[in-house]
C-alpha positions as CSV (number, residue, x, y, z in Angstrom):
1,M,20.3,-5.5,3.2
2,D,17.7,-6.1,6.1
3,F,16.1,-9.3,6.8
4,I,13.5,-10.1,4.1
5,E,10.2,-11.2,5.4
6,P,7.7,-12.5,2.6
7,G,4.3,-10.9,3.3
8,K,5.7,-7.8,5.0
9,H,8.2,-7.5,2.1
10,V,7.4,-7.9,-1.7
11,C,9.7,-8.4,-4.6
12,I,8.8,-6.3,-7.7
13,V,10.3,-7.0,-11.1
14,T,10.0,-4.6,-13.9
15,T,11.5,-4.3,-17.4
16,A,12.1,-1.6,-19.9
17,K,13.4,-1.5,-23.4
18,V,16.9,-0.3,-24.1
19,N,18.1,0.8,-27.4
20,Q,20.1,-1.4,-29.7
21,Q,23.4,0.4,-29.0
22,N,23.3,-0.4,-25.3
23,P,25.6,-3.3,-24.4
24,I,22.7,-4.9,-22.4
25,Y,20.6,-5.3,-25.7
26,A,23.2,-7.9,-27.0
27,V,22.7,-10.0,-23.9
28,H,19.1,-9.2,-22.6
29,E,17.4,-6.7,-24.9
30,V,15.7,-5.2,-21.9
31,I,16.7,-3.8,-18.5
32,C,15.3,-5.8,-15.6
33,L,15.0,-4.1,-12.3
34,V,14.3,-6.1,-9.1
35,L,13.3,-4.3,-6.0
36,V,12.6,-5.8,-2.5
37,V,10.3,-3.4,-0.9
38,E,8.4,-3.1,2.4
39,K,4.8,-3.6,1.3
40,E,3.1,-0.9,3.5
41,T,5.6,1.8,3.4
42,G,7.4,1.4,0.2
43,A,10.9,1.4,1.8
44,I,13.4,-0.2,-0.6
45,L,15.4,-2.9,1.1
46,D,17.4,-4.0,-1.9
47,C,17.8,-3.8,-5.6
48,D,19.4,-5.6,-8.4
49,L,19.4,-5.2,-12.1
50,N,20.9,-6.9,-15.3
51,V,23.6,-4.7,-16.4
52,V,26.8,-5.8,-18.1
53,C,29.2,-4.4,-15.6
54,E,29.3,-5.1,-11.7
55,L,30.5,-1.6,-10.9
56,T,27.4,-0.2,-12.7
57,R,25.2,-2.5,-10.7
58,K,26.9,-1.3,-7.4
59,F,26.5,2.4,-8.5
60,I,22.7,1.9,-9.3
61,K,22.1,0.0,-6.1
62,A,23.7,2.9,-4.2
63,I,21.1,5.3,-5.8
64,F,18.2,3.2,-4.6
65,A,19.7,2.5,-1.0
66,S,17.5,3.9,1.7
67,K,14.9,5.3,-0.7
68,N,11.2,5.0,-0.8
69,L,9.4,3.7,-3.9
70,L,6.4,5.7,-3.2
71,T,7.8,9.0,-2.2
72,D,11.3,9.3,-3.7
73,I,10.7,8.7,-7.4
74,P,11.7,12.3,-8.1
75,E,14.9,12.0,-6.1
76,I,15.8,8.7,-7.7
77,Q,15.1,10.0,-11.2
78,S,17.2,13.2,-10.4
79,C,20.0,11.2,-9.0
80,I,20.2,9.0,-12.1
81,S,20.0,12.0,-14.5
82,E,22.7,14.0,-12.6
83,S,25.0,11.1,-11.7
84,Y,24.6,8.1,-14.0
85,F,25.6,8.6,-17.6
86,G,25.1,5.1,-18.9
87,A,23.0,4.3,-22.0
88,S,20.4,2.6,-19.9
89,A,19.5,5.6,-17.6
90,K,16.2,6.3,-19.2
91,A,15.2,2.6,-19.1
92,I,16.1,2.5,-15.4
93,V,13.8,5.5,-14.6
94,T,11.1,3.8,-16.7
95,A,11.5,0.5,-14.8
96,T,11.5,2.4,-11.5
97,K,8.2,4.3,-12.4
98,L,6.7,0.8,-13.4
99,A,7.7,-0.7,-10.1
100,R,5.9,2.1,-8.2
101,G,2.7,1.5,-10.1
102,K,3.1,-2.3,-9.3
103,L,3.4,-1.4,-5.6
104,L,0.3,0.8,-5.7
105,E,-1.5,-2.0,-7.3
106,I,-0.4,-4.5,-4.6
107,Q,-1.3,-2.1,-1.8
108,E,-4.8,-1.8,-3.3
109,K,-5.5,-5.6,-2.9
Protein backbone atom coordinates (compact mmCIF):
# COMPACT_ATOMS: atom_id res chain seq x y z
CA MET A 1 0.00 0.00 0.00
CA ASP A 2 1.15 3.51 -0.77
CA PHE A 3 1.53 6.15 1.89
CA ILE A 4 -1.87 7.36 3.11
CA GLU A 5 -2.30 11.13 3.27
CA PRO A 6 -5.62 12.21 4.87
CA GLY A 7 -7.15 14.94 2.74
CA LYS A 8 -5.57 13.66 -0.45
CA HIS A 9 -6.94 10.21 0.36
CA VAL A 10 -10.32 9.29 1.82
CA CYS A 11 -11.50 6.19 3.65
CA ILE A 12 -14.86 4.98 2.37
CA VAL A 13 -16.80 2.38 4.33
CA THR A 14 -19.90 0.68 2.92
CA THR A 15 -22.02 -2.27 3.95
CA ALA A 16 -24.32 -4.64 2.12
CA LYS A 17 -26.61 -7.37 3.40
CA VAL A 18 -25.71 -11.01 2.97
CA ASN A 19 -28.07 -13.96 3.04
CA GLN A 20 -28.50 -15.97 6.22
CA GLN A 21 -26.66 -18.99 4.76
CA ASN A 22 -23.48 -16.94 4.38
CA PRO A 23 -20.90 -17.63 7.14
CA ILE A 24 -20.46 -13.85 7.52
CA TYR A 25 -24.09 -13.57 8.61
CA ALA A 26 -23.43 -15.59 11.78
CA VAL A 27 -20.78 -13.09 12.86
CA HIS A 28 -21.61 -9.74 11.25
CA GLU A 29 -24.91 -10.00 9.29
CA VAL A 30 -23.49 -7.63 6.65
CA ILE A 31 -20.40 -7.40 4.50
CA CYS A 32 -18.36 -4.31 5.32
CA LEU A 33 -16.07 -3.00 2.58
CA VAL A 34 -13.38 -0.44 3.47
CA LEU A 35 -11.55 1.33 0.66
CA VAL A 36 -8.77 3.92 0.91
CA VAL A 37 -9.04 5.96 -2.26
CA GLU A 38 -7.30 8.94 -3.80
CA LYS A 39 -9.99 11.61 -3.52
CA GLU A 40 -9.43 13.34 -6.86
CA THR A 41 -8.76 10.39 -9.13
CA GLY A 42 -10.57 7.45 -7.51
CA ALA A 43 -7.42 5.29 -7.48
CA ILE A 44 -7.80 2.54 -4.87
CA LEU A 45 -4.79 2.39 -2.55
CA ASP A 46 -6.00 -0.38 -0.28
CA CYS A 47 -9.07 -2.30 0.76
CA ASP A 48 -10.28 -4.53 3.53
CA LEU A 49 -13.47 -6.40 4.28
CA ASN A 50 -14.98 -8.45 7.07
CA VAL A 51 -14.89 -11.95 5.69
CA VAL A 52 -14.53 -15.13 7.74
CA CYS A 53 -11.41 -16.46 5.99
CA GLU A 54 -8.09 -14.62 5.57
CA LEU A 55 -7.53 -16.24 2.17
CA THR A 56 -10.83 -14.79 0.94
CA ARG A 57 -9.74 -11.36 2.16
CA LYS A 58 -6.44 -11.65 0.28
CA PHE A 59 -8.22 -12.75 -2.89
CA ILE A 60 -10.72 -9.87 -2.82
CA LYS A 61 -7.95 -7.38 -2.02
CA ALA A 62 -6.12 -8.61 -5.15
CA ILE A 63 -9.22 -7.87 -7.23
CA PHE A 64 -9.29 -4.27 -5.99
CA ALA A 65 -5.51 -3.72 -6.25
CA SER A 66 -4.53 -1.03 -8.77
CA LYS A 67 -8.15 -0.40 -9.74
CA ASN A 68 -10.04 2.88 -9.92
CA LEU A 69 -13.31 3.30 -8.05
CA LEU A 70 -14.62 5.76 -10.62
CA THR A 71 -13.72 4.01 -13.85
CA ASP A 72 -13.18 0.31 -13.11
CA ILE A 73 -16.53 -0.77 -11.61
CA PRO A 74 -17.39 -2.97 -14.63
CA GLU A 75 -13.95 -4.61 -14.47
CA ILE A 76 -14.21 -5.17 -10.70
CA GLN A 77 -17.72 -6.56 -11.06
CA SER A 78 -16.67 -8.85 -13.91
CA CYS A 79 -13.63 -10.12 -12.02
CA ILE A 80 -15.76 -10.89 -8.96
CA SER A 81 -18.42 -12.71 -10.99
CA GLU A 82 -15.85 -14.70 -13.02
CA SER A 83 -13.31 -15.47 -10.28
CA TYR A 84 -14.93 -15.33 -6.85
CA PHE A 85 -17.52 -17.98 -6.14
CA GLY A 86 -18.26 -17.14 -2.52
CA ALA A 87 -21.71 -16.52 -1.10
CA SER A 88 -20.93 -12.83 -0.57
CA ALA A 89 -20.07 -11.99 -4.21
CA LYS A 90 -23.29 -10.05 -4.83
CA ALA A 91 -22.92 -8.14 -1.56
CA ILE A 92 -19.33 -7.18 -2.43
CA VAL A 93 -20.44 -5.81 -5.80
CA THR A 94 -23.25 -3.88 -4.11
CA ALA A 95 -20.86 -2.45 -1.50
CA THR A 96 -18.45 -1.44 -4.29
CA LYS A 97 -21.16 0.46 -6.16
CA LEU A 98 -22.18 2.19 -2.93
CA ALA A 99 -18.55 3.17 -2.34
CA ARG A 100 -18.39 4.73 -5.81
CA GLY A 101 -21.52 6.74 -5.03
CA LYS A 102 -19.99 7.97 -1.77
CA LEU A 103 -16.82 9.03 -3.57
CA LEU A 104 -18.84 11.00 -6.12
CA GLU A 105 -20.67 12.74 -3.25
CA ILE A 106 -17.35 13.58 -1.60
CA GLN A 107 -15.98 15.00 -4.85
CA GLU A 108 -19.03 17.27 -5.25
CA LYS A 109 -18.35 19.00 -1.91
